[in-house]
N, C-alpha and C positions, 0 to 999 in steps of 0.2 A: 341545876334547876331546870326542869322541863318548861318549855313554852306552852302557855295556854292559848288556844285559838278560840276566840269569842265569836260565836255564831248565832244567828237567829234560827227559829225552828225551820223556816223555809230554807235556809242555807244548809242546815243539817240534812233535810230531806233531799235537796239537790245533790249533795255529796254522796249520800247513801244510795240514791238512784244510779249515780255514775259508777260507784263502786259495784253495785249489783250487776250492772251492765258489763263492766270490764271482767268481773269474775265469770260471768256467763260466756265470755269470749275465750276463756282459757281452753276449753274442749276443742273449739274449732281450730284455734291456733296449734294445739298439740296434734291434731290430725294433719294439718299442713306440714308440720315438721316431720311427722312420721312418713307422709307421702314423699317428701323431698328426700329423706334419707334413702328411700328405696330407689332413687335415681342413680345412686352410685357414689363415686368419690366425693366426699364432703368438702375437701379443700378447694375444689373448683366448681362447687354446686351453688350457683347464685341464688336459686330458689330457697335452698336450705339456710344460706347466710342471711337472706332477707327475712325469712320466717323467725330465725333466732334473734335477729336485731328487734323485730316487732315484739317478740316475746319479752325481751329485756325491757323495752319501753313499757309494755303492758304491766309487768311485774313491778317495775319502779313506781308507776302511777298507782297501782293497787296498794303498795307498801306506803306511799305518801298519804293516800286517802285514809288508810287504816290508822296511821299515826295521828292524823288530824282529828279523826272521829274519837280516838281513844283519849286525846288530850284537849278536848274542847270544853268550853264553858258556854252553857246556853244563855243567850241574852233573852231575858224575859221581858214581856211588855212592861215598860217603865210605869211607875206609879204616876198618876196625873197629879203632880204637885206644882205644875207651872214651870218646871225647869227642864231644859234640854238635857237629855241623858242618852246613853247608848240604847239604841232601839227606837228612839223618838223619831217621828216624822215632823219636819219643820217646814213652815211656809214663810217665805221671805219676800219683801218688796224693796225695790231700790233701783235707781237708774232707769226708771220707766218700764221695769220688767218684774215679773213675779217668778220665783223659783220655789221648787219643793225638793227636799232632800230627806233621806232616811239615814240616820247615823248607825253604822254597822262596824264590825270588826274588820281588820285588814283583809282577811281571807275572803270576805264577801263583797268588798268594795267594787263597785261598778258605776263610775261616775256618769257614763252615758245613759244609764238607766236610773239615775238619781240616788244611787246607794254610795254614800261617801264614808270613808274610814274615819273613825274618831282620831286618828293620828295624822290626818291630812290637814293642810292649813285651814280649809273650811271647817272641818270638823272640830278642830281646836278652837277656832273662833266662836263656834256655836255652843259648845259644851258649857253648861251651867247657866246659860242666858235664860231670860223669861220673855213672855209676850211683851211687846213694846220696847224691848231693848234693841240697841243698835249692835250689829256685828261688823266689825272692821276686817275685811278679808283682803289679804295681800297675796297675789298670784303673779308670778313672772314679772315682778317689778311694778305691776299695776296695783292700785289700791281702790277698793270699792267699799261702800258703806250700805248695808241692808238693814231693814227693820224687820224683826220677827213679829209676824202677825197671827200665827197659830202654831201650837205644839200639840201634836196628837200622839 
C-alpha cells in the first residue's frame, strides 16, 4: 500500500516550486558534466566526479518530490465545526504564554514556524478538541496544560 502524503495547498505549492527549480537545473548540470568530460581521463577527473555526484543528488530529490506530489492528499480548509482537525490553526493559552499552531501532515511540519504534525505529541493532544477544552501536552518528560481559546 502506498503512503499518502497529506499536504496543504501552500505545501503543495512549495514542493512544486522546488521541483520546478530542480528540473531547471538539469541543463546547467548536464553542461558541467559535458565540460568536465572534455578534460580527459574520467577516473581521475575530480570535476567530473563532483558533477556526477551532484547530478545523482539532484535526480534523487526530483524523484522524491515527484513521488510525494503523485501520492499526496490535499488537506482542505476544515469545516468550522468547533473541533480541531488537520489544517486547523489553534490558539492556546497556558503557563502564562500564548501559542498558535497549524496542524499539518508530517511532510510539512515545521515547529519553529508553528506548523506541527498531526502525529506529533502536540498534534495528537489537540486533534478533536474544542474551544475551551484543555490539552495536556507531554514533551521530553515535562507536562503542560493549555486551554484552547480559538480554532480557525
